[in-house]
N, CA, C and O atoms as a GROMACS GRO file, in nm:
protein
  544
    1MET      N    1   0.676  -0.138  -0.149
    1MET     CA    2   0.610  -0.098  -0.015
    1MET      C    3   0.497  -0.171   0.011
    1MET      O    4   0.473  -0.215   0.123
    2TYR      N    5   0.414  -0.190  -0.102
    2TYR     CA    6   0.284  -0.279  -0.067
    2TYR      C    7   0.319  -0.407  -0.009
    2TYR      O    8   0.252  -0.466   0.076
    3GLY      N    9   0.454  -0.458  -0.071
    3GLY     CA   10   0.483  -0.596  -0.010
    3GLY      C   11   0.542  -0.608   0.113
    3GLY      O   12   0.557  -0.717   0.169
    4SER      N   13   0.574  -0.510   0.156
    4SER     CA   14   0.656  -0.501   0.287
    4SER      C   15   0.558  -0.454   0.409
    4SER      O   16   0.572  -0.480   0.528
    5GLY      N   17   0.459  -0.379   0.348
    5GLY     CA   18   0.358  -0.315   0.463
    5GLY      C   19   0.403  -0.181   0.476
    5GLY      O   20   0.332  -0.121   0.557
    6MET      N   21   0.505  -0.100   0.422
    6MET     CA   22   0.551   0.010   0.448
    6MET      C   23   0.439   0.098   0.455
    6MET      O   24   0.429   0.182   0.545
    7VAL      N   25   0.336   0.080   0.345
    7VAL     CA   26   0.220   0.169   0.310
    7VAL      C   27   0.121   0.095   0.419
    7VAL      O   28   0.098   0.121   0.537
    8TRP      N   29   0.075   0.002   0.339
    8TRP     CA   30  -0.005  -0.084   0.405
    8TRP      C   31  -0.020  -0.222   0.327
    8TRP      O   32  -0.021  -0.209   0.205
    9ARG      N   33  -0.032  -0.356   0.377
    9ARG     CA   34  -0.003  -0.459   0.328
    9ARG      C   35  -0.083  -0.470   0.207
    9ARG      O   36  -0.204  -0.455   0.226
   10ASN      N   37  -0.043  -0.494   0.079
   10ASN     CA   38  -0.137  -0.532  -0.022
   10ASN      C   39  -0.087  -0.607  -0.083
   10ASN      O   40  -0.060  -0.553  -0.190
   11GLU      N   41  -0.047  -0.730  -0.082
   11GLU     CA   42   0.033  -0.825  -0.133
   11GLU      C   43  -0.035  -0.857  -0.293
   11GLU      O   44   0.030  -0.904  -0.386
   12ASP      N   45  -0.147  -0.828  -0.298
   12ASP     CA   46  -0.194  -0.873  -0.449
   12ASP      C   47  -0.140  -0.749  -0.545
   12ASP      O   48  -0.103  -0.762  -0.662
   13LYS      N   49  -0.144  -0.638  -0.477
   13LYS     CA   50  -0.107  -0.506  -0.543
   13LYS      C   51   0.062  -0.517  -0.580
   13LYS      O   52   0.106  -0.504  -0.694
   14ALA      N   53   0.132  -0.539  -0.477
   14ALA     CA   54   0.252  -0.582  -0.490
   14ALA      C   55   0.276  -0.652  -0.596
   14ALA      O   56   0.346  -0.603  -0.684
   15VAL      N   57   0.232  -0.757  -0.607
   15VAL     CA   58   0.266  -0.858  -0.724
   15VAL      C   59   0.229  -0.791  -0.857
   15VAL      O   60   0.313  -0.790  -0.948
   16ARG      N   61   0.113  -0.737  -0.872
   16ARG     CA   62   0.109  -0.648  -0.988
   16ARG      C   63   0.201  -0.538  -1.022
   16ARG      O   64   0.220  -0.514  -1.141
   17LEU      N   65   0.262  -0.468  -0.927
   17LEU     CA   66   0.323  -0.383  -0.948
   17LEU      C   67   0.491  -0.446  -0.989
   17LEU      O   68   0.566  -0.383  -1.063
   18TYR      N   69   0.525  -0.559  -0.936
   18TYR     CA   70   0.638  -0.626  -0.960
   18TYR      C   71   0.629  -0.679  -1.088
   18TYR      O   72   0.733  -0.686  -1.153
   19ARG      N   73   0.513  -0.722  -1.144
   19ARG     CA   74   0.516  -0.798  -1.267
   19ARG      C   75   0.529  -0.685  -1.364
   19ARG      O   76   0.599  -0.712  -1.461
   20LYS      N   77   0.471  -0.551  -1.359
   20LYS     CA   78   0.488  -0.450  -1.436
   20LYS      C   79   0.625  -0.411  -1.448
   20LYS      O   80   0.680  -0.387  -1.555
   21ALA      N   81   0.674  -0.404  -1.343
   21ALA     CA   82   0.850  -0.348  -1.329
   21ALA      C   83   0.914  -0.494  -1.413
   21ALA      O   84   1.015  -0.487  -1.483
   22CYS      N   85   0.863  -0.576  -1.400
   22CYS     CA   86   0.948  -0.706  -1.436
   22CYS      C   87   0.942  -0.706  -1.604
   22CYS      O   88   1.039  -0.726  -1.677
   23ASP      N   89   0.804  -0.680  -1.647
   23ASP     CA   90   0.793  -0.687  -1.792
   23ASP      C   91   0.866  -0.578  -1.863
   23ASP      O   92   0.906  -0.595  -1.978
   24GLY      N   93   0.886  -0.465  -1.796
   24GLY     CA   94   0.952  -0.341  -1.821
   24GLY      C   95   1.094  -0.360  -1.810
   24GLY      O   96   1.165  -0.264  -1.839
   25GLY      N   97   1.149  -0.471  -1.773
   25GLY     CA   98   1.304  -0.503  -1.786
   25GLY      C   99   1.367  -0.490  -1.652
   25GLY      O  100   1.482  -0.532  -1.637
   26ASP      N  101   1.303  -0.438  -1.557
   26ASP     CA  102   1.346  -0.423  -1.414
   26ASP      C  103   1.387  -0.564  -1.327
   26ASP      O  104   1.305  -0.639  -1.275
   27ALA      N  105   1.515  -0.579  -1.326
   27ALA     CA  106   1.540  -0.704  -1.272
   27ALA      C  107   1.503  -0.750  -1.122
   27ALA      O  108   1.478  -0.865  -1.086
   28THR      N  109   1.506  -0.624  -1.034
   28THR     CA  110   1.479  -0.601  -0.901
   28THR      C  111   1.315  -0.678  -0.882
   28THR      O  112   1.274  -0.765  -0.805
   29GLY      N  113   1.246  -0.595  -0.997
   29GLY     CA  114   1.126  -0.630  -0.989
   29GLY      C  115   1.081  -0.762  -1.023
   29GLY      O  116   0.974  -0.807  -0.981
   30CYS      N  117   1.174  -0.839  -1.110
   30CYS     CA  118   1.156  -0.976  -1.128
   30CYS      C  119   1.186  -1.060  -1.005
   30CYS      O  120   1.119  -1.152  -0.959
   31ARG      N  121   1.285  -1.017  -0.966
   31ARG     CA  122   1.337  -1.079  -0.824
   31ARG      C  123   1.234  -1.104  -0.715
   31ARG      O  124   1.222  -1.209  -0.653
   32GLU      N  125   1.161  -0.992  -0.698
   32GLU     CA  126   1.056  -0.975  -0.596
   32GLU      C  127   0.941  -1.029  -0.634
   32GLU      O  128   0.861  -1.067  -0.548
   33LEU      N  129   0.914  -1.041  -0.764
   33LEU     CA  130   0.796  -1.122  -0.810
   33LEU      C  131   0.831  -1.301  -0.778
   33LEU      O  132   0.749  -1.378  -0.728
   34GLY      N  133   0.965  -1.338  -0.819
   34GLY     CA  134   0.982  -1.460  -0.777
   34GLY      C  135   0.986  -1.497  -0.638
   34GLY      O  136   0.958  -1.612  -0.604
   35ALA      N  137   1.025  -1.392  -0.538
   35ALA     CA  138   0.999  -1.422  -0.403
   35ALA      C  139   0.862  -1.428  -0.370
   35ALA      O  140   0.844  -1.510  -0.280
   36MET      N  141   0.750  -1.365  -0.413
   36MET     CA  142   0.623  -1.359  -0.400
   36MET      C  143   0.587  -1.482  -0.439
   36MET      O  144   0.510  -1.542  -0.364
   37TYR      N  145   0.624  -1.536  -0.542
   37TYR     CA  146   0.561  -1.698  -0.591
   37TYR      C  147   0.624  -1.780  -0.510
   37TYR      O  148   0.552  -1.877  -0.484
   38GLU      N  149   0.730  -1.787  -0.457
   38GLU     CA  150   0.784  -1.880  -0.385
   38GLU      C  151   0.736  -1.873  -0.252
   38GLU      O  152   0.724  -1.981  -0.193
   39ALA      N  153   0.702  -1.757  -0.185
   39ALA     CA  154   0.636  -1.786  -0.083
   39ALA      C  155   0.479  -1.779  -0.064
   39ALA      O  156   0.423  -1.783   0.046
   40GLY      N  157   0.420  -1.767  -0.178
   40GLY     CA  158   0.277  -1.773  -0.220
   40GLY      C  159   0.195  -1.646  -0.144
   40GLY      O  160   0.086  -1.650  -0.086
   41LYS      N  161   0.275  -1.547  -0.161
   41LYS     CA  162   0.228  -1.416  -0.085
   41LYS      C  163   0.171  -1.338  -0.218
   41LYS      O  164   0.246  -1.310  -0.312
   42GLY      N  165   0.035  -1.307  -0.216
   42GLY     CA  166   0.005  -1.231  -0.321
   42GLY      C  167  -0.040  -1.309  -0.453
   42GLY      O  168  -0.133  -1.272  -0.524
   43ALA      N  169   0.024  -1.400  -0.473
   43ALA     CA  170   0.000  -1.515  -0.571
   43ALA      C  171   0.004  -1.654  -0.513
   43ALA      O  172   0.053  -1.669  -0.401
   44PRO      N  173  -0.043  -1.756  -0.582
   44PRO     CA  174  -0.052  -1.915  -0.542
   44PRO      C  175   0.125  -1.921  -0.521
   44PRO      O  176   0.211  -1.850  -0.572
   45ALA      N  177   0.136  -2.021  -0.439
   45ALA     CA  178   0.278  -2.078  -0.430
   45ALA      C  179   0.323  -2.159  -0.560
   45ALA      O  180   0.268  -2.262  -0.598
   46ASP      N  181   0.424  -2.100  -0.616
   46ASP     CA  182   0.443  -2.190  -0.736
   46ASP      C  183   0.611  -2.181  -0.762
   46ASP      O  184   0.667  -2.088  -0.820
   47ASP      N  185   0.666  -2.282  -0.714
   47ASP     CA  186   0.819  -2.292  -0.719
   47ASP      C  187   0.874  -2.252  -0.871
   47ASP      O  188   0.971  -2.181  -0.897
   48ALA      N  189   0.778  -2.323  -0.970
   48ALA     CA  190   0.841  -2.319  -1.097
   48ALA      C  191   0.826  -2.178  -1.167
   48ALA      O  192   0.894  -2.145  -1.264
   49LYS      N  193   0.738  -2.104  -1.113
   49LYS     CA  194   0.710  -1.962  -1.132
   49LYS      C  195   0.847  -1.888  -1.086
   49LYS      O  196   0.928  -1.832  -1.160
   50ALA      N  197   0.852  -1.902  -0.949
   50ALA     CA  198   0.956  -1.826  -0.886
   50ALA      C  199   1.085  -1.864  -0.964
   50ALA      O  200   1.149  -1.766  -1.000
   51VAL      N  201   1.136  -1.979  -0.997
   51VAL     CA  202   1.235  -2.023  -1.078
   51VAL      C  203   1.257  -1.912  -1.209
   51VAL      O  204   1.355  -1.842  -1.230
   52GLU      N  205   1.139  -1.922  -1.282
   52GLU     CA  206   1.114  -1.843  -1.391
   52GLU      C  207   1.154  -1.697  -1.375
   52GLU      O  208   1.225  -1.650  -1.464
   53PHE      N  209   1.119  -1.624  -1.280
   53PHE     CA  210   1.130  -1.490  -1.243
   53PHE      C  211   1.275  -1.468  -1.172
   53PHE      O  212   1.345  -1.368  -1.188
   54TYR      N  213   1.305  -1.570  -1.098
   54TYR     CA  214   1.465  -1.536  -1.039
   54TYR      C  215   1.562  -1.541  -1.177
   54TYR      O  216   1.650  -1.456  -1.192
   55GLN      N  217   1.538  -1.655  -1.284
   55GLN     CA  218   1.645  -1.660  -1.386
   55GLN      C  219   1.622  -1.542  -1.464
   55GLN      O  220   1.722  -1.495  -1.518
   56LYS      N  221   1.502  -1.478  -1.483
   56LYS     CA  222   1.487  -1.363  -1.562
   56LYS      C  223   1.576  -1.216  -1.504
   56LYS      O  224   1.628  -1.126  -1.571
   57ALA      N  225   1.569  -1.235  -1.347
   57ALA     CA  226   1.620  -1.132  -1.267
   57ALA      C  227   1.801  -1.149  -1.272
   57ALA      O  228   1.884  -1.060  -1.291
   58CYS      N  229   1.821  -1.278  -1.250
   58CYS     CA  230   1.973  -1.319  -1.241
   58CYS      C  231   2.031  -1.291  -1.408
   58CYS      O  232   2.149  -1.259  -1.426
   59ALA      N  233   1.966  -1.302  -1.486
   59ALA     CA  234   2.025  -1.276  -1.618
   59ALA      C  235   2.034  -1.126  -1.632
   59ALA      O  236   2.130  -1.068  -1.682
   60GLY      N  237   1.928  -1.070  -1.585
   60GLY     CA  238   1.937  -0.911  -1.575
   60GLY      C  239   2.035  -0.866  -1.494
   60GLY      O  240   2.043  -0.743  -1.501
   61GLY      N  241   2.128  -0.924  -1.408
   61GLY     CA  242   2.221  -0.887  -1.357
   61GLY      C  243   2.197  -0.827  -1.191
   61GLY      O  244   2.265  -0.745  -1.130
   62ASP      N  245   2.074  -0.901  -1.146
   62ASP     CA  246   2.042  -0.914  -0.997
   62ASP      C  247   2.117  -1.017  -0.904
   62ASP      O  248   2.059  -1.121  -0.872
   63GLY      N  249   2.242  -0.991  -0.862
   63GLY     CA  250   2.307  -1.083  -0.779
   63GLY      C  251   2.202  -1.176  -0.691
   63GLY      O  252   2.188  -1.297  -0.710
   64THR      N  253   2.136  -1.104  -0.597
   64THR     CA  254   2.063  -1.143  -0.503
   64THR      C  255   1.972  -1.249  -0.568
   64THR      O  256   1.955  -1.354  -0.506
   65ALA      N  257   1.905  -1.230  -0.702
   65ALA     CA  258   1.847  -1.342  -0.756
   65ALA      C  259   1.900  -1.436  -0.784
   65ALA      O  260   1.845  -1.544  -0.766
   66CYS      N  261   2.041  -1.427  -0.846
   66CYS     CA  262   2.109  -1.540  -0.868
   66CYS      C  263   2.138  -1.643  -0.741
   66CYS      O  264   2.140  -1.766  -0.748
   67VAL      N  265   2.159  -1.567  -0.630
   67VAL     CA  266   2.154  -1.650  -0.492
   67VAL      C  267   2.033  -1.727  -0.476
   67VAL      O  268   2.039  -1.850  -0.465
   68ASP      N  269   1.927  -1.666  -0.474
   68ASP     CA  270   1.777  -1.719  -0.468
   68ASP      C  271   1.758  -1.833  -0.565
   68ASP      O  272   1.693  -1.933  -0.537
   69LEU      N  273   1.821  -1.812  -0.688
   69LEU     CA  274   1.814  -1.919  -0.798
   69LEU      C  275   1.887  -2.033  -0.761
   69LEU      O  276   1.841  -2.147  -0.762
   70GLY      N  277   2.013  -1.996  -0.726
   70GLY     CA  278   2.115  -2.123  -0.654
   70GLY      C  279   2.054  -2.198  -0.559
   70GLY      O  280   2.060  -2.320  -0.560
   71MET      N  281   1.985  -2.125  -0.462
   71MET     CA  282   1.913  -2.208  -0.362
   71MET      C  283   1.798  -2.299  -0.397
   71MET      O  284   1.773  -2.404  -0.337
   72MET      N  285   1.731  -2.250  -0.499
   72MET     CA  286   1.619  -2.356  -0.561
   72MET      C  287   1.690  -2.456  -0.622
   72MET      O  288   1.638  -2.567  -0.609
   73TYR      N  289   1.789  -2.452  -0.681
   73TYR     CA  290   1.842  -2.563  -0.730
   73TYR      C  291   1.950  -2.648  -0.604
   73TYR      O  292   1.984  -2.765  -0.623
   74ARG      N  293   1.989  -2.583  -0.498
   74ARG     CA  294   2.008  -2.675  -0.398
   74ARG      C  295   1.913  -2.743  -0.330
   74ARG      O  296   1.933  -2.854  -0.281
   75ARG      N  297   1.806  -2.679  -0.325
   75ARG     CA  298   1.694  -2.761  -0.240
   75ARG      C  299   1.604  -2.845  -0.360
   75ARG      O  300   1.527  -2.930  -0.316
   76GLY      N  301   1.608  -2.830  -0.478
   76GLY     CA  302   1.530  -2.907  -0.588
   76GLY      C  303   1.400  -2.855  -0.576
   76GLY      O  304   1.305  -2.933  -0.577
   77LYS      N  305   1.380  -2.708  -0.564
   77LYS     CA  306   1.244  -2.648  -0.564
   77LYS      C  307   1.229  -2.573  -0.711
   77LYS      O  308   1.300  -2.489  -0.765
   78GLY      N  309   1.109  -2.636  -0.751
   78GLY     CA  310   1.077  -2.608  -0.902
   78GLY      C  311   1.171  -2.626  -0.996
   78GLY      O  312   1.148  -2.585  -1.110
   79VAL      N  313   1.288  -2.687  -0.967
   79VAL     CA  314   1.372  -2.763  -1.073
   79VAL      C  315   1.457  -2.882  -0.990
   79VAL      O  316   1.465  -2.902  -0.869
   80ARG      N  317   1.506  -2.940  -1.087
   80ARG     CA  318   1.594  -3.076  -1.038
   80ARG      C  319   1.699  -3.001  -0.961
   80ARG      O  320   1.755  -2.896  -0.991
   81GLU      N  321   1.717  -3.093  -0.836
   81GLU     CA  322   1.832  -3.055  -0.763
   81GLU      C  323   1.959  -3.053  -0.831
   81GLU      O  324   1.985  -3.145  -0.910
   82ASP      N  325   2.046  -2.955  -0.810
   82ASP     CA  326   2.178  -2.968  -0.908
   82ASP      C  327   2.261  -2.868  -0.831
   82ASP      O  328   2.246  -2.749  -0.859
   83ASP      N  329   2.346  -2.904  -0.737
   83ASP     CA  330   2.453  -2.848  -0.649
   83ASP      C  331   2.553  -2.783  -0.744
   83ASP      O  332   2.594  -2.671  -0.716
   84ALA      N  333   2.597  -2.847  -0.858
   84ALA     CA  334   2.685  -2.788  -0.968
   84ALA      C  335   2.632  -2.635  -1.020
   84ALA      O  336   2.695  -2.530  -1.023
   85ARG      N  337   2.496  -2.663  -1.060
   85ARG     CA  338   2.424  -2.542  -1.108
   85ARG      C  339   2.422  -2.449  -1.011
   85ARG      O  340   2.463  -2.336  -1.037
   86ALA      N  341   2.378  -2.476  -0.894
   86ALA     CA  342   2.355  -2.395  -0.773
   86ALA      C  343   2.521  -2.317  -0.774
   86ALA      O  344   2.520  -2.194  -0.780
   87ALA      N  345   2.650  -2.382  -0.769
   87ALA     CA  346   2.768  -2.313  -0.760
   87ALA      C  347   2.798  -2.219  -0.864
   87ALA      O  348   2.855  -2.112  -0.842
   88GLN      N  349   2.751  -2.270  -1.004
   88GLN     CA  350   2.769  -2.164  -1.096
   88GLN      C  351   2.692  -2.045  -1.038
   88GLN      O  352   2.757  -1.949  -0.995
   89LEU      N  353   2.572  -2.044  -1.036
   89LEU     CA  354   2.505  -1.912  -0.982
   89LEU      C  355   2.547  -1.849  -0.878
   89LEU      O  356   2.536  -1.727  -0.879
   90TYR      N  357   2.601  -1.912  -0.771
   90TYR     CA  358   2.654  -1.854  -0.652
   90TYR      C  359   2.778  -1.780  -0.703
   90TYR      O  360   2.795  -1.666  -0.661
   91GLN      N  361   2.893  -1.846  -0.813
   91GLN     CA  362   2.978  -1.766  -0.868
   91GLN      C  363   2.968  -1.662  -0.920
   91GLN      O  364   3.050  -1.572  -0.909
   92LYS      N  365   2.835  -1.655  -1.004
   92LYS     CA  366   2.809  -1.540  -1.084
   92LYS      C  367   2.764  -1.416  -1.001
   92LYS      O  368   2.798  -1.300  -1.022
   93ALA      N  369   2.680  -1.461  -0.901
   93ALA     CA  370   2.661  -1.333  -0.799
   93ALA      C  371   2.783  -1.308  -0.708
   93ALA      O  372   2.772  -1.206  -0.640
   94CYS      N  373   2.876  -1.366  -0.696
   94CYS     CA  374   2.994  -1.327  -0.637
   94CYS      C  375   3.083  -1.242  -0.729
   94CYS      O  376   3.146  -1.146  -0.687
   95ASP      N  377   3.084  -1.281  -0.849
   95ASP     CA  378   3.168  -1.227  -0.927
   95ASP      C  379   3.113  -1.080  -0.958
   95ASP      O  380   3.186  -0.984  -0.981
   96GLY      N  381   2.965  -1.077  -0.956
   96GLY     CA  382   2.904  -0.953  -0.950
   96GLY      C  383   2.903  -0.856  -0.814
   96GLY      O  384   2.835  -0.755  -0.797
   97GLY      N  385   2.971  -0.901  -0.747
   97GLY     CA  386   2.990  -0.821  -0.613
   97GLY      C  387   2.872  -0.845  -0.492
   97GLY      O  388   2.844  -0.760  -0.408
   98ASP      N  389   2.814  -0.967  -0.500
   98ASP     CA  390   2.731  -1.031  -0.392
   98ASP      C  391   2.787  -1.087  -0.298
   98ASP      O  392   2.842  -1.196  -0.311
   99ALA      N  393   2.782  -1.014  -0.173
   99ALA     CA  394   2.844  -1.090  -0.046
   99ALA      C  395   2.812  -1.206  -0.031
   99ALA      O  396   2.892  -1.299  -0.033
  100PRO      N  397   2.651  -1.221  -0.008
  100PRO     CA  398   2.606  -1.362   0.012
  100PRO      C  399   2.635  -1.464  -0.093
  100PRO      O  400   2.652  -1.582  -0.061
  101GLY      N  401   2.640  -1.428  -0.200
  101GLY     CA  402   2.690  -1.528  -0.318
  101GLY      C  403   2.811  -1.578  -0.299
  101GLY      O  404   2.834  -1.699  -0.308
  102CYS      N  405   2.911  -1.476  -0.265
  102CYS     CA  406   3.046  -1.530  -0.214
  102CYS      C  407   3.036  -1.641  -0.087
  102CYS      O  408   3.089  -1.751  -0.102
  103GLY      N  409   2.981  -1.615   0.012
  103GLY     CA  410   2.947  -1.693   0.120
  103GLY      C  411   2.891  -1.832   0.102
  103GLY      O  412   2.929  -1.935   0.157
  104ALA      N  413   2.803  -1.820   0.023
  104ALA     CA  414   2.732  -1.949  -0.040
  104ALA      C  415   2.840  -2.023  -0.111
  104ALA      O  416   2.883  -2.127  -0.060
  105LEU      N  417   2.885  -1.982  -0.217
  105LEU     CA  418   3.013  -2.045  -0.288
  105LEU      C  419   3.133  -2.096  -0.199
  105LEU      O  420   3.202  -2.194  -0.223
  106GLY      N  421   3.146  -2.010  -0.091
  106GLY     CA  422   3.264  -2.055  -0.036
  106GLY      C  423   3.217  -2.176   0.072
  106GLY      O  424   3.294  -2.263   0.112
  107TRP      N  425   3.091  -2.165   0.107
  107TRP     CA  426   3.044  -2.293   0.172
  107TRP      C  427   3.051  -2.419   0.107
  107TRP      O  428   3.081  -2.528   0.157
  108MET      N  429   3.025  -2.396   0.005
  108MET     CA  430   3.023  -2.515  -0.122
  108MET      C  431   3.182  -2.577  -0.138
  108MET      O  432   3.204  -2.698  -0.137
  109TYR      N  433   3.265  -2.497  -0.148
  109TYR     CA  434   3.391  -2.530  -0.154
  109TYR      C  435   3.449  -2.577  -0.040
  109TYR      O  436   3.537  -2.662  -0.051
  110ALA      N  437   3.413  -2.534   0.075
  110ALA     CA  438   3.460  -2.572   0.218
  110ALA      C  439   3.400  -2.747   0.233
  110ALA      O  440   3.458  -2.837   0.294
  111ASN      N  441   3.289  -2.755   0.167
  111ASN     CA  442   3.236  -2.903   0.196
  111ASN      C  443   3.231  -2.969   0.083
  111ASN      O  444   3.169  -3.075   0.092
  112GLY      N  445   3.283  -2.940  -0.039
  112GLY     CA  446   3.282  -3.028  -0.146
  112GLY      C  447   3.144  -3.044  -0.226
  112GLY      O  448   3.136  -3.138  -0.306
  113THR      N  449   3.033  -2.955  -0.209
  113THR     CA  450   2.915  -2.950  -0.244
  113THR      C  451   2.910  -2.908  -0.388
  113THR      O  452   2.918  -2.786  -0.394
  114GLY      N  453   2.900  -2.968  -0.514
  114GLY     CA  454   2.862  -2.917  -0.635
  114GLY      C  455   2.995  -2.875  -0.677
  114GLY      O  456   3.006  -2.836  -0.794
  115VAL      N  457   3.112  -2.876  -0.594
  115VAL     CA  458   3.248  -2.855  -0.665
  115VAL      C  459   3.342  -2.939  -0.599
  115VAL      O  460   3.306  -3.004  -0.500
  116GLU      N  461   3.455  -2.946  -0.640
  116GLU     CA  462   3.575  -3.010  -0.581
  116GLU      C  463   3.615  -2.923  -0.433
  116GLU      O  464   3.611  -2.800  -0.421
  117LYS      N  465   3.648  -3.002  -0.346
  117LYS     CA  466   3.637  -2.954  -0.208
  117LYS      C  467   3.785  -2.867  -0.217
  117LYS      O  468   3.887  -2.922  -0.258
  118ASP      N  469   3.785  -2.757  -0.182
  118ASP     CA  470   3.912  -2.668  -0.186
  118ASP      C  471   3.888  -2.556  -0.049
  118ASP      O  472   3.796  -2.475  -0.046
  119ASP      N  473   3.979  -2.571   0.046
  119ASP     CA  474   3.964  -2.510   0.182
  119ASP      C  475   4.038  -2.360   0.153
  119ASP      O  476   3.990  -2.255   0.195
  120ALA      N  477   4.153  -2.368   0.081
  120ALA     CA  478   4.196  -2.218   0.023
  120ALA      C  479   4.107  -2.144  -0.058
  120ALA      O  480   4.092  -2.022  -0.051
  121LYS      N  481   4.046  -2.224  -0.138
  121LYS     CA  482   3.921  -2.154  -0.211
  121LYS      C  483   3.814  -2.105  -0.120
  121LYS      O  484   3.783  -1.986  -0.134
  122ALA      N  485   3.766  -2.159  -0.050
  122ALA     CA  486   3.667  -2.141   0.054
  122ALA      C  487   3.692  -2.016   0.136
  122ALA      O  488   3.611  -1.925   0.158
  123ALA      N  489   3.848  -2.030   0.188
  123ALA     CA  490   3.864  -1.938   0.287
  123ALA      C  491   3.878  -1.791   0.198
  123ALA      O  492   3.854  -1.684   0.253
  124GLU      N  493   3.911  -1.799   0.085
  124GLU     CA  494   3.912  -1.671  -0.015
  124GLU      C  495   3.796  -1.642  -0.052
  124GLU      O  496   3.792  -1.522  -0.083
  125LEU      N  497   3.707  -1.689  -0.062
  125LEU     CA  498   3.544  -1.664  -0.082
  125LEU      C  499   3.504  -1.601   0.030
  125LEU      O  500   3.467  -1.484   0.025
  126PHE      N  501   3.507  -1.672   0.144
  126PHE     CA  502   3.456  -1.605   0.257
  126PHE      C  503   3.529  -1.460   0.262
  126PHE      O  504   3.456  -1.361   0.260
  127GLN      N  505   3.631  -1.448   0.268
  127GLN     CA  506   3.709  -1.321   0.295
  127GLN      C  507   3.666  -1.215   0.197
  127GLN      O  508   3.654  -1.097   0.229
  128LYS      N  509   3.639  -1.268   0.060
  128LYS     CA  510   3.582  -1.157  -0.029
  128LYS      C  511   3.412  -1.146   0.008
  128LYS      O  512   3.362  -1.035  -0.008
  129GLY      N  513   3.364  -1.208   0.036
  129GLY     CA  514   3.220  -1.203   0.109
  129GLY      C  515   3.248  -1.082   0.224
  129GLY      O  516   3.200  -0.971   0.205
  130ARG      N  517   3.312  -1.104   0.317
  130ARG     CA  518   3.331  -1.011   0.433
  130ARG      C  519   3.379  -0.873   0.398
  130ARG      O  520   3.347  -0.769   0.455
  131ASP      N  521   3.463  -0.887   0.292
  131ASP     CA  522   3.503  -0.750   0.221
  131ASP      C  523   3.398  -0.670   0.164
  131ASP      O  524   3.386  -0.550   0.190
  132LEU      N  525   3.320  -0.734   0.085
  132LEU     CA  526   3.212  -0.688   0.024
  132LEU      C  527   3.124  -0.632   0.102
  132LEU      O  528   3.078  -0.520   0.085
  133LYS      N  529   3.096  -0.707   0.192
  133LYS     CA  530   2.990  -0.676   0.316
  133LYS      C  531   3.025  -0.528   0.396
  133LYS      O  532   2.946  -0.439   0.426
  134SER      N  533   3.161  -0.532   0.417
  134SER     CA  534   3.224  -0.420   0.496
  134SER      C  535   3.223  -0.310   0.426
  134SER      O  536   3.209  -0.199   0.479
  135ALA      N  537   3.238  -0.331   0.288
  135ALA     CA  538   3.250  -0.194   0.220
  135ALA      C  539   3.074  -0.131   0.164
  135ALA      O  540   3.050  -0.046   0.079
  136GLN      N  541   2.995  -0.194   0.231
  136GLN     CA  542   2.855  -0.157   0.202
  136GLN      C  543   2.828  -0.039   0.282
  136GLN      O  544   2.718   0.015   0.278
   0.00000   0.00000   0.00000
């Protein structure tokens, strides 16, 4: 709530609370902390730190963090650009029920980016993403 301004905006306090949550094993706290480092809000902008926290969150089962980490690999932010690794992360997110992860992976199959181009697989992933989104 401190990070979003729901109470009042205090990004420094949000970073401290996200770090405490992350240190306690909360994957969402790790993802949010990564986002704060990526955006440079409440902490200095640091893509390598963002990657570190996204990795921890993704390993903890946070699908959104896997997508965020995949985007870091796609853009080469804080890590070496690696489309194949991004596809693996999107796959993990999609397998975990994350609709945007399915969509991102579908885009990669549709374009042959990081994976072999496969229009049928792309369509399957886009449909899965739509199904997941409508089930929410």
